[in-house]
N, C-alpha and C positions, 0 to 999 in steps of 0.2 A: 632469747627464750622464745618459745613457741606460743602462739595465742591460743586461748581457750573460747570456745563457743558452745553454748548449751542449746539442745533442740528445745522446742516449745514444750514438748512432752516431758523432758528431763526438768525443766523449770518448774513445770506443774508438780512433778514428783517430789522436788526439793521443797516447795512450799507446802505441800500437803504433809510431808514428813515432819517438817519444822513445826507446823501447827499441831500435829499429833503429839510430838514430844513436849511442846510447850504445855499442853493440857495435862500431860502426865506429871510434869514438875516444872515450876517457873524457871526459866533460864536454860532448860535442856534443849529447846529448839534452837536457841542462839549457839549453844555448844555444838549441836549437830551441823549447823550451817557453817561454823568455823572449821569444823573437821572436814567438811566437803571443800571448803576453800583450800585447806592445807593439802588435801588429796589432789586438787587440780593443779596446784603449784608444783607438787612432786611430779605429777604426769607430764606437765609442761617442761620440767627439767629433764626428764629421762623417759620420753614417751614410748621408747621401744623396750624398755626394761620389763614391762608387765606382760603377762601371758596372753597369748592369742587364744580366744575362746571359739570364734567361729568366723571363717573367712578372714577378713582383715579387722575384725572387732576384737579389741583387747579389753581386759578387765582389771580394774584395781579394787581390791578387797580392803575395805576399811577396817581398822583395827579396833576402835573403841565402840563402834555401833555395827550391827549386823546388816550392812548395806554394801553393795557393790556399784561402782561406776563403770559403765561400758562405754567405749569410746572408739573412734576411728581417727587415724591421722590423714589429714588431706593437706598436702604441701607443708606450709608453715603454720598450720592450725590443727588443733585437736578439737574434734566435735564430740561432745558428751551426749550420748544417745539415751542413757537411762541412769537413773539413781534408784535402784531397786533393792527391796529387802531380800536378804539371801535365802529365805526360807518360804517365800510366798510366790505363787505362780511363777515357776522357774523360767519358762521360755516365752513369756507373753511379749517380750521385746523383739523377737526375731523378725516379725513383719516390718519393723522400722528400718531394717537393713536396705530394703528396696527403696525406701523414701529418703535416703540420705543424699 
């Protein structure tokens, strides 16, 4: 299986989303984190399965939450660039491609 690495920005987005969900309903932030974990496991198993969005950036659209994980494949590692809400600031992450 391929390794998974989160950018600092993606880690921050994950923490912020978990905190927000937890404020909405106790335990919801934990459920969100678990869904992200499941998403990354699926990406690690089949990284080329998911659609290319821009350049070599692929996207995994989460089912139970309105979030998308954007990632690139680098050798035997998946680098998760963003964990972003599907309807807010759609292209804010594009500048991160240059920093990968």
